[in-house]
C-alpha positions as CSV (number, residue, x, y, z in Angstrom):
1,M,-6.3,14.4,-6.7
2,S,-2.6,12.9,-5.8
3,E,-2.0,10.0,-8.7
4,Y,-0.8,6.7,-7.8
5,V,2.4,5.3,-8.9
6,V,3.4,1.8,-9.3
7,C,6.8,1.0,-7.8
8,E,8.5,-2.6,-8.3
9,T,9.0,-4.7,-5.2
10,Q,11.1,-7.8,-5.2
11,F,8.7,-9.2,-2.4
12,K,7.0,-12.5,-3.5
13,D,6.1,-13.9,-0.1
14,R,3.2,-12.2,1.6
15,K,5.0,-13.5,4.7
16,T,8.0,-11.5,4.1
17,L,6.1,-8.1,2.9
18,I,4.4,-8.0,6.1
19,E,7.3,-8.5,8.4
20,A,9.3,-6.1,6.4
21,L,6.2,-3.4,7.0
22,V,6.2,-4.1,10.7
23,E,10.1,-3.2,10.6
24,M,9.3,-0.1,9.4
25,G,6.9,0.6,12.3
26,L,3.5,-0.8,11.5
27,N,1.4,-3.0,13.4
28,E,0.3,-6.0,11.6
29,S,-3.2,-4.8,13.0
30,Q,-2.7,-1.5,10.6
31,I,-2.1,-4.1,7.6
32,E,-5.2,-5.4,5.8
33,L,-4.8,-8.6,4.1
34,H,-7.3,-9.6,1.2
35,D,-7.6,-12.5,-1.0
36,A,-9.0,-10.8,-3.6
37,P,-7.7,-7.5,-4.2
38,Q,-9.7,-4.4,-2.7
39,S,-9.7,-0.8,-4.0
40,L,-7.8,1.9,-2.6
41,V,-9.0,4.9,-1.1
42,G,-8.0,8.3,-1.9
43,Y,-7.2,11.1,0.5
44,H,-10.8,12.4,-0.1
45,G,-12.4,9.2,1.0
46,D,-12.9,8.3,-3.1
47,S,-12.7,4.8,-4.2
48,R,-9.9,4.2,-6.9
49,S,-9.4,2.0,-9.3
50,Q,-6.3,0.6,-8.3
51,K,-6.4,-2.7,-6.3
52,A,-4.7,-4.3,-3.7
53,H,-4.1,-7.7,-1.7
54,V,-2.4,-6.2,1.0
55,I,-3.6,-2.7,2.2
56,I,-2.1,0.3,4.8
57,R,-5.3,2.6,5.1
58,R,-4.7,6.2,4.9
59,K,-6.0,6.6,8.6
60,H,-2.6,4.9,9.8
61,I,-0.4,6.8,7.5
62,G,-1.5,10.5,7.8
63,S,-4.5,13.0,7.2
64,A,-3.9,14.1,3.7
65,S,-2.4,10.6,2.5
66,N,-3.7,7.9,0.3
67,D,-4.3,4.4,0.8
68,I,-0.6,2.5,0.3
69,G,-1.3,-1.2,-1.4
70,F,0.8,-4.1,-2.8
71,E,-0.9,-5.7,-5.7
72,K,0.4,-9.6,-6.4
73,T,1.0,-9.6,-9.9
74,A,0.4,-12.7,-12.4
75,E,4.4,-13.2,-12.2
76,G,3.8,-14.0,-8.6
77,H,5.7,-10.8,-7.1
78,Y,3.8,-7.7,-5.1
79,K,4.0,-4.3,-7.0
80,A,3.4,-1.2,-4.2
81,W,0.7,1.3,-5.1
82,V,2.3,4.6,-3.6
83,S,0.4,8.0,-4.7
84,D,2.6,10.6,-5.8
85,Y,2.0,12.7,-2.4
86,D,2.9,9.8,-0.5
87,K,6.3,9.1,-2.1
88,N,7.5,12.1,-0.3
89,V,5.8,12.0,3.0
90,G,5.4,9.4,5.4
91,L,5.5,5.9,5.1
92,G,5.6,6.1,1.6
93,K,9.1,7.9,1.6
94,R,10.2,4.5,3.2
95,V,8.5,1.9,0.7
């Protein structure tokens, strides 16, 4: 199982984060937005303990990938949850 790592971002505004993801090649329809954080899903379809407000599901990244998520912190910025595997391939390489 690939472990998630935290990647700090400078994003504080959800709209700007979404614009950046679209600029990276995602369609807005591939980006889930949640008021309450939702669990990320691993490549085996398992629900992970990591949660996020902005989620790119694995089906939009690659068959061996995990969900990538952005969680809004108490300090007001987004941290990215990216699996160790996805850091080196696909969208994870660009996040």
